[in-house]
C-alpha positions as CSV (number, residue, x, y, z in Angstrom):
1,X,-28.0,22.9,32.1
2,X,-26.8,23.5,36.1
3,X,-24.0,25.2,36.6
4,X,-21.5,24.6,39.2
5,X,-20.7,28.1,41.7
6,X,-17.0,28.8,42.4
7,X,-15.5,26.5,45.2
8,X,-12.8,27.3,47.4
9,X,-11.2,24.8,46.3
10,X,-10.2,25.8,43.0
11,X,-8.3,28.7,44.4
12,X,-6.4,26.8,46.8
13,X,-5.4,23.6,45.5
14,X,-1.9,23.5,46.7
15,X,-3.3,23.8,50.0
16,X,-6.2,21.3,49.8
17,X,-3.4,18.9,48.4
18,X,-1.9,19.0,51.8
19,X,-5.1,18.7,53.2
20,X,-5.5,15.2,51.2
21,X,-2.4,14.7,52.4
22,X,-3.1,14.9,56.0
23,X,-6.4,12.8,55.7
24,X,-4.8,10.1,54.0
25,X,-2.5,10.0,57.0
26,X,-5.0,10.2,59.7
27,X,-3.8,13.6,60.8
28,X,-5.6,16.5,61.8
29,X,-7.2,18.8,59.1
30,X,-7.2,22.5,58.4
31,X,-10.7,24.2,59.1
32,X,-10.8,25.8,55.7
33,X,-11.1,22.1,53.6
34,X,-14.8,22.3,51.8
35,X,-17.3,20.5,53.5
36,X,-18.5,18.7,50.3
37,X,-14.9,17.4,49.5
38,X,-14.4,16.3,52.8
39,X,-17.8,14.1,52.5
40,X,-16.4,13.1,49.4
41,X,-13.0,11.6,50.7
42,X,-14.7,10.1,54.0
43,X,-17.4,8.3,51.4
44,X,-14.0,6.9,49.0
45,X,-12.8,5.7,52.4
46,X,-15.9,4.6,53.4
47,X,-16.4,2.1,50.3
48,X,-12.6,0.9,51.0
49,X,-11.2,2.7,47.5
50,X,-7.6,2.5,47.4
51,X,-6.3,5.8,46.6
52,X,-3.0,4.7,45.1
53,X,-5.2,2.3,42.7
54,X,-3.2,1.8,39.7
55,X,-5.3,-1.5,38.2
56,X,-7.7,-0.3,35.4
57,X,-11.4,-1.0,37.0
58,X,-13.1,-4.0,36.0
59,X,-16.3,-3.3,34.4
60,X,-19.6,-5.4,34.8
61,X,-21.3,-7.2,32.3
62,X,-22.6,-4.5,29.2
63,X,-26.0,-4.7,27.9
64,X,-25.9,-6.1,24.3
65,X,-27.6,-2.7,23.1
66,X,-27.4,0.7,24.3
67,X,-30.3,3.2,22.9
68,X,-28.1,6.0,24.5
69,X,-24.5,4.7,22.8
70,X,-26.9,4.3,19.4
71,X,-28.2,8.2,19.8
72,X,-25.0,9.7,20.8
73,X,-22.7,7.8,18.8
74,X,-23.1,10.1,15.7
75,X,-23.2,13.7,17.5
76,X,-19.9,12.5,19.7
77,X,-18.3,11.5,16.5
78,X,-18.7,15.1,15.3
79,X,-17.2,16.3,18.7
80,X,-13.7,14.8,18.8
81,X,-12.0,17.1,16.3
82,X,-13.2,19.7,18.6
83,X,-11.2,18.2,21.9
84,X,-7.8,20.1,20.6
85,X,-4.4,19.0,20.5
86,X,-3.5,20.1,24.2
87,X,-5.1,16.6,25.6
88,X,-8.6,16.0,26.3
89,X,-10.7,12.6,27.2
90,X,-14.4,12.4,26.5
91,X,-16.1,9.9,27.8
92,X,-20.0,8.3,27.4
93,X,-20.9,6.4,30.6
94,X,-24.4,4.7,31.2
95,X,-26.9,5.4,34.0
96,X,-24.7,3.0,36.5
97,X,-21.3,5.3,35.1
98,X,-20.2,2.0,33.5
99,X,-18.2,3.4,30.3
100,X,-19.7,3.2,27.1
101,X,-17.3,5.2,24.7
102,X,-14.3,7.0,25.4
103,X,-12.3,9.4,23.0
104,X,-9.0,11.7,22.8
105,X,-6.4,10.7,25.8
106,X,-5.1,12.8,28.7
107,X,-0.8,12.2,29.3
108,X,-0.4,9.9,32.4
109,X,-4.2,9.2,32.4
110,X,-5.7,5.9,31.7
111,X,-9.7,5.6,31.1
112,X,-11.4,3.6,33.5
113,X,-14.0,0.9,32.6
114,X,-16.7,2.1,35.3
115,X,-16.8,5.9,37.0
116,X,-18.8,5.2,40.2
117,X,-17.6,6.3,43.5
118,X,-17.4,2.6,45.1
119,X,-14.8,1.7,42.7
120,X,-12.8,5.1,42.1
121,X,-13.6,7.7,44.8
122,X,-15.0,11.2,43.8
123,X,-15.1,12.1,40.6
124,X,-17.5,14.6,38.1
125,X,-19.6,12.0,36.8
126,X,-21.1,10.2,39.6
127,X,-21.7,14.0,41.3
128,X,-23.6,14.6,38.0
129,X,-25.5,11.3,38.0
130,X,-26.4,12.4,42.1
131,X,-27.1,16.0,41.2
132,X,-28.6,16.2,37.9
133,X,-26.7,18.6,36.5
134,X,-23.5,19.9,35.4
135,X,-20.6,19.3,38.3
136,X,-16.9,19.8,38.0
137,X,-13.8,17.8,39.9
138,X,-10.7,19.4,39.7
139,X,-6.8,17.7,40.8
140,X,-7.0,17.1,44.5
141,X,-10.5,17.1,45.2
142,X,-10.2,13.7,43.3
143,X,-9.5,10.5,46.3
144,X,-7.3,8.8,43.5
145,X,-3.7,9.4,43.4
146,X,-3.6,9.3,39.7
147,X,-6.1,12.0,39.2
148,X,-4.4,14.5,41.2
149,X,-3.6,16.6,38.4
150,X,-6.9,15.9,36.5
151,X,-9.2,18.9,35.9
152,X,-13.0,17.1,34.7
153,X,-16.3,18.3,33.8
154,X,-19.8,15.9,33.5
155,X,-22.9,16.4,32.5
156,X,-26.0,14.5,32.8
157,X,-27.9,13.3,29.7
158,X,-31.4,13.2,30.7
159,X,-34.7,11.1,28.9
160,X,-36.8,13.0,26.3
161,X,-40.1,12.2,28.2
162,X,-39.4,10.5,31.5
163,X,-36.7,13.2,32.7
164,X,-34.8,10.0,34.1
165,X,-30.7,10.6,33.9
166,X,-29.5,7.9,31.4
167,X,-25.7,8.6,31.9
168,X,-23.5,11.3,31.8
169,X,-20.7,12.9,29.5
170,X,-17.6,13.8,30.9
171,X,-14.6,16.2,29.3
172,X,-11.2,15.5,31.3
173,X,-8.4,17.2,30.8
174,X,-4.9,18.6,32.7
175,X,-5.3,20.4,35.4
176,X,-7.1,23.5,34.6
177,X,-5.2,26.6,36.2
178,X,-8.5,28.9,35.4
179,X,-10.2,26.6,38.4
180,X,-14.2,27.0,37.8
181,X,-15.8,27.0,35.0
182,X,-14.0,23.9,33.1
183,X,-12.4,25.4,30.1
184,X,-14.5,23.0,28.0
185,X,-17.8,23.2,30.2
186,X,-19.9,24.5,27.1
187,X,-18.5,21.7,25.3
188,X,-19.7,19.1,27.4
189,X,-23.4,20.8,27.8
190,X,-23.7,21.8,24.5
191,X,-22.8,17.8,23.3
192,X,-25.1,16.3,25.8
193,X,-27.8,19.1,24.0
194,X,-27.1,17.3,21.0
195,X,-27.7,14.2,22.1
196,X,-30.8,14.7,24.1
197,X,-31.7,15.9,20.7
198,X,-31.3,13.2,19.3
199,X,-32.8,11.0,21.5
200,X,-36.0,13.3,21.3
201,X,-36.2,12.5,17.9
202,X,-36.0,9.2,18.0
203,X,-38.4,8.7,20.8
204,X,-40.8,10.4,19.2
205,X,-40.6,8.1,16.3
206,X,-40.8,4.9,18.4
207,X,-43.9,6.1,19.8
208,X,-45.6,6.6,16.5
209,X,-44.6,3.4,15.5
210,X,-46.4,1.7,18.3
211,X,-49.1,4.0,17.8
212,X,-49.5,2.8,14.5
213,X,-49.2,-1.1,15.2
214,X,-51.6,-0.7,17.9
215,X,-54.3,1.3,16.1
216,X,-54.2,-1.2,13.0
217,X,-54.4,-4.1,15.5
218,X,-57.3,-2.7,17.6
219,X,-59.7,-1.7,14.2
220,X,-62.9,-3.3,14.7
221,X,-65.2,-3.6,17.8
222,X,-64.3,-5.1,21.3
223,X,-60.6,-5.8,20.1
224,X,-58.4,-6.9,23.4
225,X,-54.8,-5.5,22.5
226,X,-52.1,-4.1,24.5
227,X,-48.8,-2.1,23.3
228,X,-46.2,-2.1,25.1
229,X,-42.5,-0.9,25.0
230,X,-41.2,-0.8,28.4
231,X,-42.3,2.8,29.2
232,X,-45.1,3.4,27.5
233,X,-48.5,1.5,27.4
234,X,-51.5,1.4,24.9
235,X,-55.1,-0.6,26.0
236,X,-57.9,-1.0,24.6
237,X,-61.3,-1.2,26.6
238,X,-61.9,-4.7,26.3
239,X,-58.2,-5.7,27.3
240,X,-58.4,-3.3,30.3
241,X,-61.5,-6.4,31.5
242,X,-59.0,-9.2,31.0
243,X,-55.7,-7.5,31.8
244,X,-54.5,-8.9,35.5
245,X,-51.7,-7.3,37.4
246,X,-50.0,-10.6,37.1
247,X,-50.6,-10.8,33.0
248,X,-49.7,-7.2,32.6
249,X,-46.1,-8.1,34.2
250,X,-45.6,-10.7,31.9
251,X,-46.1,-8.6,29.1
252,X,-44.3,-5.8,30.4
253,X,-41.4,-8.4,30.6
254,X,-41.7,-9.3,27.0
255,X,-41.5,-6.1,26.1
256,X,-38.8,-5.1,27.8
257,X,-36.6,-8.9,26.4
258,X,-38.3,-8.1,22.8
259,X,-34.9,-6.1,21.8
260,X,-32.8,-9.2,22.6
261,X,-35.2,-12.0,21.6
262,X,-37.8,-13.5,19.5
263,X,-41.0,-13.1,21.2
264,X,-43.6,-13.7,18.4
265,X,-46.5,-16.4,19.4
266,X,-48.2,-16.9,22.4
267,X,-47.3,-15.5,25.5
268,X,-46.8,-17.8,28.7
269,X,-49.4,-16.8,31.3
270,X,-49.5,-17.2,35.0
271,X,-52.3,-20.3,35.7
272,X,-55.6,-19.2,36.1
273,X,-54.7,-16.1,33.6
274,X,-58.3,-16.1,32.0
275,X,-57.2,-15.7,28.9
276,X,-54.5,-16.1,26.3
277,X,-52.1,-13.3,24.5
278,X,-50.7,-13.8,21.1
279,X,-47.8,-11.5,20.7
280,X,-46.1,-9.5,17.9
281,X,-43.2,-7.7,17.6
282,X,-43.5,-4.0,16.5
283,X,-39.7,-2.9,14.3
284,X,-38.7,0.4,13.6
285,X,-35.1,0.9,11.3
286,X,-35.0,-3.3,11.9
287,X,-34.7,-3.5,15.5
288,X,-37.6,-4.5,18.0
289,X,-39.1,-1.7,20.1
290,X,-42.0,-3.1,21.3
291,X,-44.9,-5.5,21.4
292,X,-48.7,-5.9,20.5
293,X,-50.4,-8.2,22.3
294,X,-54.0,-9.7,21.2
295,X,-56.0,-11.2,23.9
296,X,-58.6,-13.7,24.0
297,X,-60.8,-14.6,26.9
298,X,-60.7,-18.3,27.6
299,X,-64.3,-20.0,27.7
300,X,-64.1,-22.0,31.2
301,X,-61.2,-20.0,33.0
302,X,-60.1,-22.2,36.0
303,X,-60.2,-21.0,39.4
304,X,-58.3,-18.2,40.1
305,X,-56.6,-18.1,43.7
306,X,-56.0,-14.7,44.9
307,X,-52.1,-13.8,43.8
308,X,-49.8,-12.8,46.7
309,X,-47.7,-10.0,45.7
310,X,-44.0,-10.2,46.8
311,X,-43.1,-7.6,49.9
312,X,-41.9,-4.3,49.1
313,X,-38.9,-4.6,50.2
314,X,-38.4,-7.1,47.4
315,X,-40.4,-5.1,44.8
316,X,-38.9,-4.0,41.6
317,X,-37.0,-5.0,38.5
318,X,-34.9,-2.1,37.7
319,X,-31.1,-2.6,37.0
320,X,-30.3,-1.1,40.0
321,X,-32.7,-2.2,42.6
322,X,-32.4,-5.6,41.6
323,X,-28.3,-5.7,41.7
324,X,-28.5,-4.1,45.3
325,X,-31.1,-6.7,46.4
326,X,-29.0,-9.5,44.8
327,X,-26.0,-8.6,46.3
328,X,-27.7,-8.2,49.8
329,X,-29.1,-11.7,49.3
330,X,-25.5,-13.4,48.3
331,X,-24.5,-11.3,51.3
332,X,-26.5,-12.5,53.8
333,X,-25.7,-16.1,53.3
334,X,-23.2,-15.9,55.6
335,X,-23.5,-15.4,59.0
336,X,-21.0,-12.1,59.3
337,X,-22.4,-8.9,60.2
338,X,-24.1,-6.6,57.2
339,X,-24.1,-2.9,56.6
340,X,-27.2,-1.2,54.4
341,X,-27.0,2.1,53.4
342,X,-28.8,4.6,51.7
343,X,-30.8,7.7,51.7
344,X,-34.0,7.7,54.1
345,X,-36.8,5.9,53.4
346,X,-35.4,3.7,50.6
347,X,-36.3,0.6,52.4
348,X,-33.3,-0.8,54.3
349,X,-35.2,-1.8,57.4
350,X,-38.0,-3.5,55.3
351,X,-35.5,-5.5,53.5
352,X,-33.0,-6.2,56.4
353,X,-36.5,-8.3,58.0
354,X,-36.8,-9.8,54.5
355,X,-33.3,-10.7,54.8
356,X,-33.8,-12.6,57.9
357,X,-36.3,-14.6,56.9
358,X,-38.6,-16.1,59.0
359,X,-36.4,-16.0,62.2
360,X,-37.5,-13.9,65.1
361,X,-35.9,-10.6,65.1
362,X,-34.5,-8.3,67.9
363,X,-34.4,-4.8,66.8
364,X,-32.8,-2.0,68.1
365,X,-33.2,1.8,67.5
366,X,-30.5,3.8,67.6
367,X,-32.8,6.9,66.9
368,X,-34.5,5.7,70.2
369,X,-31.1,4.3,72.3
370,X,-28.2,6.1,71.2
371,X,-26.4,3.9,73.9
372,X,-28.3,0.5,73.3
373,X,-28.5,0.6,76.9
374,X,-32.1,-0.6,76.6
375,X,-31.8,-2.9,73.6
376,X,-28.4,-4.8,73.9
377,X,-29.2,-6.2,77.6
378,X,-32.4,-7.8,76.6
379,X,-30.5,-9.4,73.1
380,X,-30.6,-13.3,73.6
381,X,-27.6,-14.6,72.3
382,X,-28.2,-16.9,68.9
383,X,-31.3,-14.3,67.9
384,X,-30.9,-12.2,64.6
385,X,-30.3,-8.7,65.2
386,X,-31.5,-5.5,63.3
387,X,-29.9,-2.2,64.3
388,X,-31.3,0.9,63.0
389,X,-30.0,4.4,62.3
390,X,-26.4,4.0,62.9
391,X,-25.8,7.4,62.5
392,X,-27.4,8.1,65.3
393,X,-25.1,6.2,67.9
394,X,-23.2,7.4,70.8
395,X,-19.7,6.1,72.0
396,X,-21.4,3.9,74.6
397,X,-23.3,2.5,72.1
398,X,-20.7,2.1,69.5
399,X,-18.5,0.4,72.6
400,X,-21.4,-1.8,73.2
401,X,-22.1,-3.0,69.3
402,X,-17.8,-3.9,69.3
403,X,-18.4,-5.7,72.6
404,X,-21.0,-7.6,71.4
405,X,-19.5,-8.7,67.7
406,X,-16.3,-9.8,69.6
407,X,-17.7,-12.0,72.2
408,X,-20.4,-13.6,69.3
409,X,-19.0,-13.4,66.3
410,X,-21.3,-15.4,64.7
411,X,-24.4,-13.1,65.2
412,X,-26.6,-12.5,62.4
413,X,-26.5,-8.7,62.6
414,X,-27.9,-6.1,60.1
415,X,-27.1,-2.5,60.4
416,X,-28.8,0.0,58.4
417,X,-26.8,3.3,58.1
418,X,-28.0,7.0,56.2
419,X,-25.2,8.8,55.6
420,X,-25.3,13.0,55.7
421,X,-24.8,13.7,59.2
422,X,-21.1,14.1,60.3
423,X,-19.9,11.4,62.6
424,X,-17.3,10.8,65.3
425,X,-13.9,8.6,65.1
426,X,-15.3,6.1,67.2
427,X,-18.8,5.4,64.7
428,X,-16.6,6.1,62.1
429,X,-14.2,3.4,62.5
430,X,-16.6,1.1,63.1
431,X,-18.3,1.7,59.6
432,X,-15.3,1.2,58.3
433,X,-15.3,-2.2,60.1
434,X,-18.3,-3.1,58.2
435,X,-18.2,-1.5,54.9
436,X,-16.4,-4.8,53.5
437,X,-19.8,-6.5,53.7
438,X,-22.2,-3.4,52.3
439,X,-24.9,-2.9,50.3
440,X,-25.9,1.0,49.3
441,X,-29.6,0.7,48.0
442,X,-30.6,3.2,45.0
443,X,-32.7,6.3,45.9
444,X,-36.3,6.0,44.4
445,X,-35.3,8.8,42.0
446,X,-32.8,6.1,40.4
447,X,-35.0,3.8,39.5
448,X,-38.4,5.6,38.8
449,X,-39.0,2.2,36.3
450,X,-40.3,0.2,39.3
451,X,-42.5,3.0,40.6
452,X,-45.2,1.0,38.3
453,X,-44.7,-1.8,40.4
454,X,-44.3,-0.2,43.3
455,X,-48.0,1.3,43.6
456,X,-49.8,-1.4,43.9
457,X,-47.9,-3.5,46.0
458,X,-47.9,0.3,48.3
459,X,-51.7,0.5,47.8
460,X,-54.0,-0.3,50.7
461,X,-56.4,-3.5,50.1
462,X,-59.4,-2.5,48.7
463,X,-63.2,-3.1,49.8
464,X,-65.1,-6.2,48.2
465,X,-66.4,-5.5,45.0
466,X,-64.4,-2.3,44.4
467,X,-61.5,-1.9,42.1
468,X,-58.2,-1.8,42.7
469,X,-56.2,1.4,42.4
470,X,-55.0,2.3,39.0
471,X,-53.5,5.1,36.6
472,X,-53.7,6.9,33.7
473,X,-50.4,7.4,31.9
474,X,-49.9,11.4,32.4
475,X,-50.3,10.6,36.4
476,X,-47.2,7.8,35.8
477,X,-45.3,10.1,34.3
478,X,-45.8,12.8,37.0
479,X,-45.1,9.9,39.3
480,X,-41.9,9.2,37.7
481,X,-40.7,12.5,37.2
482,X,-40.8,13.8,40.9
483,X,-37.2,12.9,42.4
484,X,-39.3,11.7,45.8
485,X,-36.8,13.0,48.5
486,X,-38.7,10.3,50.9
487,X,-37.8,7.8,48.6
488,X,-40.2,4.6,48.6
489,X,-41.7,6.0,51.9
490,X,-43.0,9.4,50.5
491,X,-44.6,7.4,48.1
492,X,-46.3,5.0,50.3
493,X,-47.9,8.2,52.0
494,X,-48.6,9.9,49.0
495,X,-50.9,6.4,47.7
496,X,-52.4,5.8,51.0
497,X,-53.7,9.5,51.5
498,X,-54.9,9.2,48.2
499,X,-56.7,6.0,48.3
500,X,-58.5,7.1,51.4
501,X,-59.6,10.3,50.1
502,X,-60.1,9.7,46.8
503,X,-64.4,9.4,45.5
504,X,-63.9,9.3,42.1
505,X,-63.9,6.2,39.9
506,X,-61.7,4.9,36.9
507,X,-58.2,5.6,37.3
508,X,-56.4,8.1,39.0
509,X,-55.4,11.4,37.0
510,X,-52.6,13.6,37.5
511,X,-55.2,16.7,38.6
512,X,-55.8,14.1,41.7
513,X,-52.1,13.8,42.5
514,X,-50.3,16.2,45.1
515,X,-49.5,19.4,44.4
516,X,-45.6,19.0,44.5
517,X,-46.0,16.1,42.1
518,X,-48.5,17.3,39.7
519,X,-46.3,20.2,39.1
520,X,-43.1,18.4,38.3
521,X,-39.7,18.7,39.7
522,X,-38.0,21.6,40.8
523,X,-35.2,22.8,37.9
524,X,-32.7,22.3,40.6
525,X,-32.1,19.7,43.6
526,X,-34.0,21.2,46.5
527,X,-32.8,20.6,50.6
528,X,-35.6,19.0,52.6
529,X,-36.7,22.1,53.7
530,X,-37.1,23.4,50.2
531,X,-39.4,20.6,49.6
532,X,-41.3,21.7,52.6
533,X,-41.7,25.4,51.5
534,X,-42.3,24.6,47.9
535,X,-44.9,22.0,49.1
536,X,-46.6,24.9,51.3
537,X,-46.4,27.4,48.4
538,X,-47.9,25.0,45.8
539,X,-50.7,23.7,48.4
540,X,-52.1,27.5,49.2
541,X,-52.1,28.5,45.1
542,X,-53.8,25.5,45.0
543,X,-56.7,26.5,47.9
544,X,-56.7,30.3,46.3
545,X,-57.4,29.5,42.7
546,X,-53.6,30.7,41.7
547,X,-54.3,34.1,43.2
548,X,-50.7,34.8,44.2
549,X,-51.9,37.5,46.4
550,X,-54.1,35.5,48.6
551,X,-51.7,32.7,48.5
552,X,-49.1,34.8,49.9
553,X,-51.3,36.0,52.7
554,X,-52.4,33.0,53.9
555,X,-49.0,32.0,54.2
556,X,-48.3,35.1,56.3
557,X,-45.5,36.1,54.1
558,X,-45.2,39.5,51.1
559,X,-46.1,39.0,47.7
560,X,-43.0,39.8,46.4
561,X,-41.4,37.1,48.8
562,X,-43.7,34.6,47.3
563,X,-42.3,35.3,43.7
564,X,-39.0,35.5,44.8
565,X,-39.4,31.9,46.2
566,X,-41.2,30.8,42.9
567,X,-38.3,32.0,40.9
568,X,-35.8,30.4,42.9
569,X,-37.3,27.0,42.5
570,X,-37.7,27.8,38.5
571,X,-33.5,27.9,38.4
């Protein structure tokens, strides 16, 4: 597990508490406020979180069945007695930070139904989810008044195969005088390790049962059989010839829905599919974990028109992505301004253009025109306006945009913003004004299940007679494990580069992937500079057959420096 470093806030809580009061009242702050704490407070204000929040946060609808809670419950029941009598609260959330389970109590602390930053501001669960490692928040580092006397430590729960964050475990207690590490940090990490062990055991059983069902159905020659559980896919050679992307998408959706509905019988396939699919559920311990589909070709398939895939901006069926896109579509029905936020490469501009529909759009890019001195004079009133890279706006540009909104309040305006860089007070006030109608797009690492759907959408068109690009299961797992700091944009560059230089036939293997993707993610989150440095080192090692001395010489660094950097990336 990743541990946290000592924080200045842990040893200077009285001054930090005073700095928080100054922040809330809009007064200048002292220079010694930790940057990460100040950024968290600003995010809470940006999301419109009231610091004096008292009412419990309403929870979004929970899924009917939680595999995480099912695996964790027996572990958590054993841990509860270890919380002690001094008052501690144990909280388990899912990947959207919705609370699945709580135990224990802390005087004066009522459990919330959801711990996302958009709802309750800075907290350890949200930080652990973002950093994929242990995180702590103490006293005034929180944004809410009600948590000023609370210390909390959270650890993410990772999936056994995909490495995807499934949820978080938090231990909260009265404000710790000892600072970091939290007194119960070891308990939190040990509990998560036990939960992940249970998840791994259950996942292994499920895969074996799915494999057995596939082997039974595929007995005999040329049997067209596919077995799917929403994460793994086993397809016979005969089925590979019949499966189109549209048919496969239907079967994937049925596998995902099989846990809640009866899927026995023939699947309803798209017109012109060219085959039928008889589906049988695969069960383990009385619950459905996947499906087996037996495919039969039609004697005289109807002519099939080329299928049009949805735009990349709308591709994805994961819960975080569909939630964000659905919210954006709902807000876009009104003519009021809309703010799309998210990391670089998450698809903000592409989604904005889809929201505008077929209407001609005037685009302005603050990265090239910070003062909007060229874009706005050329804008025609009544025409939809897309403003990209709002974080790069200069003060004249902010003033011009405010003037436009005052003079033309019914303008269809979509603004894209990438958080990270410090912003001036004028831009900050503009963002606060737009935040009431904002949507945050999730990074690709938080919706890795969408990668399978994105790959065919991002691949360049194939030449006539050439098969589309396909991927082995091992390659797909490597793509899903990689954190993609450049998000969908980086994935698109990787897919196109591979398609252009590829000479082999058949599915793409893991060995063909870029070095950084093939080797898997680093053991800790890396900065963009570290990502680039790590990629360069891996490429040099590949070119020189793993010889570290030659790789170091080619990079112009000493061998000891190369060894040190490799060790740092494994921590």
